[in-house]
C-alpha positions as CSV (number, residue, x, y, z in Angstrom):
1,M,170.0,60.0,69.0
2,K,169.6,57.9,65.6
3,P,169.9,54.1,66.5
4,H,170.3,52.7,63.1
5,W,171.0,49.5,64.4
6,L,167.2,49.2,65.1
7,L,166.6,48.6,61.3
8,G,169.7,46.2,60.9
9,A,168.8,44.1,63.8
10,G,165.2,43.7,62.6
11,P,165.9,41.1,59.9
12,F,168.0,39.2,62.2
13,F,165.2,38.9,64.9
14,I,162.5,37.8,62.2
15,A,164.7,35.3,60.7
16,L,165.6,33.9,64.4
17,V,162.2,33.4,65.4
18,W,160.0,33.1,62.4
19,P,159.5,29.5,62.3
20,S,157.6,29.1,65.7
21,S,153.9,29.4,66.1
22,A,151.7,30.2,69.5
23,S,150.9,27.7,71.8
24,A,147.4,26.4,72.3
25,Q,147.6,27.8,76.2
26,D,149.0,30.9,76.7
27,I,150.6,31.6,80.2
28,H,149.0,35.2,80.4
29,P,145.6,36.3,79.8
30,A,147.1,39.5,78.0
31,F,148.0,37.1,75.0
32,S,144.3,36.2,74.4
33,D,142.9,40.0,75.1
34,R,141.4,41.1,71.9
35,H,140.8,44.6,73.1
36,T,143.1,46.4,75.6
37,F,142.6,50.1,76.9
38,Y,145.4,51.8,78.8
39,A,146.2,55.2,80.5
40,G,149.4,56.3,82.1
41,A,151.7,59.2,83.3
42,F,155.2,59.9,82.2
43,F,157.5,61.9,84.9
44,Q,160.0,63.4,82.3
45,E,163.1,65.4,81.9
46,S,163.4,67.2,78.7
47,D,165.9,69.2,76.6
48,G,165.4,71.0,73.2
49,A,165.6,73.9,71.1
50,L,163.2,75.8,68.9
51,A,163.5,77.7,65.8
52,S,161.3,79.8,63.4
53,S,162.9,82.4,61.0
54,L,162.0,83.8,57.5
55,K,163.6,82.0,54.8
56,G,167.4,82.9,54.4
57,G,167.4,84.6,57.7
58,G,169.7,81.9,59.4
59,S,168.4,82.3,62.9
60,A,169.9,80.2,65.4
61,G,166.9,79.5,67.4
62,I,166.7,79.3,71.2
63,D,167.1,76.3,73.7
64,T,164.2,75.6,75.9
65,D,166.3,76.2,79.0
66,D,166.8,79.8,77.9
67,L,163.0,80.0,77.8
68,G,162.7,79.3,81.5
69,V,160.7,76.2,80.8
70,D,160.8,73.6,83.5
71,D,163.0,70.7,82.4
72,R,161.0,68.4,84.8
73,Y,157.1,67.6,84.2
74,T,154.2,65.3,84.0
75,S,152.6,64.2,80.9
76,W,149.7,62.2,79.8
77,M,149.3,59.0,77.7
78,L,146.0,57.1,76.3
79,G,146.2,53.9,74.1
80,Y,144.0,51.3,72.5
81,N,145.1,47.9,71.0
82,W,142.6,45.6,68.8
83,R,144.0,42.2,68.0
84,F,141.5,41.8,65.3
85,A,143.1,38.6,64.2
86,E,145.7,35.9,65.7
87,R,148.7,37.6,64.3
88,W,147.5,41.2,63.6
89,T,147.0,44.0,66.1
90,L,145.9,47.8,65.4
91,S,147.5,50.0,67.8
92,L,146.4,53.5,68.7
93,R,148.1,56.0,71.3
94,S,148.1,59.6,72.1
95,H,150.8,61.5,74.4
96,V,150.3,64.9,75.5
97,F,153.3,67.3,76.8
98,D,152.3,70.7,78.0
99,T,154.4,73.2,79.7
100,D,155.2,76.8,80.1
101,G,157.9,79.0,81.3
102,D,158.9,82.6,82.3
103,A,162.3,84.1,81.5
104,T,164.6,87.0,80.9
105,V,165.9,86.9,77.1
106,R,169.7,86.7,77.5
107,R,170.5,87.2,73.9
108,E,168.9,88.5,71.0
109,F,166.7,86.0,69.0
110,E,164.3,85.7,66.3
111,Y,161.2,83.7,66.2
112,D,158.4,83.4,63.2
113,G,159.9,86.8,61.8
114,E,159.8,88.6,65.1
115,K,162.9,89.6,67.1
116,F,163.1,89.6,70.8
117,D,165.8,92.0,72.4
118,A,168.0,90.7,75.2
119,G,166.7,92.0,78.5
120,A,163.1,91.6,77.6
121,K,160.6,89.5,79.9
122,L,159.5,86.2,78.0
123,E,156.6,84.3,78.4
124,T,156.2,80.8,76.6
125,D,153.7,78.1,76.3
126,I,154.5,74.8,74.5
127,K,152.4,72.0,73.9
128,V,153.5,69.0,71.9
129,S,150.8,66.1,71.4
130,T,151.7,62.8,69.7
131,Y,149.5,60.6,67.8
132,L,150.5,57.3,66.8
133,V,148.8,54.6,64.5
134,D,150.4,51.4,64.1
135,L,149.5,48.2,62.3
136,M,151.5,45.4,63.9
137,Y,152.1,41.6,62.8
138,S,153.4,38.7,65.5
139,V,156.4,37.4,63.7
140,Y,156.8,34.9,66.5
141,Q,154.1,33.6,69.3
142,S,154.4,31.2,72.0
143,D,152.6,30.7,75.2
144,R,155.1,33.1,76.9
145,F,156.4,35.4,74.2
146,D,155.1,37.8,71.5
147,L,157.1,39.5,69.2
148,R,155.9,42.1,66.7
149,L,157.0,44.0,63.8
150,G,154.8,46.9,62.1
151,G,154.7,50.4,61.0
152,G,152.3,53.5,60.7
153,L,152.0,57.0,61.3
154,H,153.3,59.2,63.9
155,A,151.9,62.8,63.8
156,F,153.5,65.5,66.2
157,D,151.3,68.4,66.8
158,F,153.4,71.4,68.0
159,D,151.8,74.5,69.5
160,V,154.3,77.4,70.6
161,E,153.2,80.7,71.8
162,M,155.9,83.4,72.9
163,T,155.1,86.8,74.4
164,G,158.0,89.3,74.9
165,T,157.6,92.6,76.7
166,V,160.4,95.2,77.0
167,F,160.1,97.7,80.0
168,V,161.6,101.2,80.6
169,D,161.3,102.5,84.1
170,D,158.8,99.6,85.0
171,A,156.5,100.7,82.2
172,S,156.0,98.4,79.5
173,R,157.3,100.0,76.2
174,S,156.5,97.3,73.7
175,R,155.1,93.8,73.5
176,T,155.6,91.1,70.7
177,V,153.5,88.0,70.5
178,V,154.2,85.1,68.3
179,G,152.7,81.7,67.7
180,D,153.7,78.6,65.5
181,D,151.4,75.6,65.1
182,L,152.6,72.7,63.2
183,L,151.2,69.2,62.3
184,A,154.0,67.0,61.1
185,P,152.7,63.6,59.9
186,L,155.7,61.0,59.8
187,P,155.9,57.5,58.9
188,N,157.2,55.1,61.6
189,L,158.9,51.6,62.2
190,R,158.3,49.5,65.2
191,F,159.1,46.5,67.3
192,D,157.7,45.5,70.3
193,G,157.9,42.2,72.4
194,A,156.1,40.8,75.6
195,Y,157.3,38.1,77.7
196,A,155.3,36.4,80.5
197,L,157.2,35.7,83.7
198,S,154.1,34.0,85.1
199,P,150.2,34.2,84.7
200,R,150.3,37.6,86.3
201,W,153.7,39.3,85.6
202,M,154.6,40.6,82.1
203,V,157.9,42.5,81.0
204,R,157.6,44.3,77.8
205,A,160.1,46.5,75.4
206,D,158.9,48.8,72.8
207,L,161.2,50.4,70.2
208,G,161.3,52.2,67.2
209,W,163.3,54.5,64.4
210,L,162.8,56.1,61.4
211,S,164.0,59.2,59.3
212,A,161.9,60.5,56.4
213,N,161.4,63.5,54.1
214,V,157.7,63.9,53.1
215,D,156.8,66.7,50.9
216,S,157.8,70.0,53.2
217,W,158.5,67.9,56.1
218,D,161.9,66.7,57.1
219,G,162.4,64.8,60.3
220,S,163.5,61.7,62.5
221,Y,162.3,60.1,65.6
222,S,163.6,57.3,67.9
223,Y,162.3,56.0,71.2
224,I,162.8,53.0,73.5
225,R,160.3,52.0,76.2
226,L,161.0,49.2,78.9
227,S,158.1,48.2,81.3
228,T,156.8,45.6,83.6
229,D,153.0,45.0,84.7
230,Y,151.0,43.1,87.1
231,R,147.6,41.7,86.5
232,F,146.1,42.2,89.9
233,A,142.6,41.7,89.0
234,K,140.8,39.4,86.2
235,R,140.9,42.3,83.8
236,F,143.2,45.0,85.2
237,D,147.1,45.4,84.9
238,V,149.2,48.3,86.8
239,G,152.8,48.7,85.3
240,L,155.8,50.9,85.6
241,G,158.4,51.6,83.1
242,Y,161.2,53.9,81.5
243,Q,160.8,55.8,78.3
244,Y,163.3,57.7,76.2
245,F,162.1,59.6,73.3
246,D,163.8,62.2,70.6
247,V,162.2,63.9,67.7
248,D,163.9,66.4,65.2
249,V,161.5,68.0,62.7
250,S,161.5,70.7,60.4
251,H,159.0,72.4,58.2
252,E,159.5,74.7,55.3
253,R,156.7,76.9,54.5
254,S,156.2,79.9,51.8
255,R,157.5,82.5,54.3
256,T,159.4,80.7,57.3
257,E,161.4,77.7,58.2
258,S,160.6,76.0,61.6
259,T,162.5,73.4,63.5
260,F,161.8,71.4,66.6
261,D,164.4,69.4,68.4
262,L,163.0,67.8,71.6
263,T,164.2,64.9,73.8
264,Y,162.5,63.6,76.9
265,K,163.0,60.8,79.3
266,G,161.9,59.4,82.5
267,P,159.8,56.8,84.5
268,M,156.2,56.1,83.7
269,L,153.2,54.7,85.5
270,Y,150.1,53.0,83.7
271,L,146.9,51.1,84.3
272,S,145.4,48.8,81.4
273,Y,142.0,47.0,81.0
274,G,142.0,44.1,78.6
275,F,139.1,41.9,77.5
């Protein structure tokens, strides 16, 4: 999924709302919080494919389903927002997805220059950590609504380990272990908006897209997150939402070429603290 309309729609929204300014009295206290910390859990479904081959090898890679990896999992998120000026916010986030699987290799495939034969027992560990740093500017503010545009850096940290074992008459004949650890830094472009339904209820939308080629990296990502939260105490909010996220990254090194294509989606639950 590469929603180019996000870039095209951006200038329209900015032109539409730019002349307005913030009201002297915000409806929801979140609009005046300078610091916000939040933590949450995502209950995701995923699909993807991995490949790492010697240059010129032409390996087709392998789907995560063929690795025996569970396509349903729980992942975690931490974040911090600092509104250091009336219209400027620094946003930091970290999102961790960690899963493993066991399977029997259905067809021969290559990973990181090593071949795994059909019939081998395969154990896989996959960890993907996403780090997001953004500088956001409020292009429109009112007592109920805040629309922000910004950008920064997405860093995708992929850590993959595969262990393949071939058995003959219940005895281990050969064992192959490979690992791949990539840190992919890519720029990003974001829009987000928050609308206060009341002094306690807030609805939010967060979306972004970018495709870039940086040095030996080539990648794209897109995501959309919709949520609503309720301020049940003076400083605390609890929220529910839904997220869709797609990342496609390739990295060319001196010996190998690696690609990761992952999509995950599902509901989320979070708690925030603002002051």
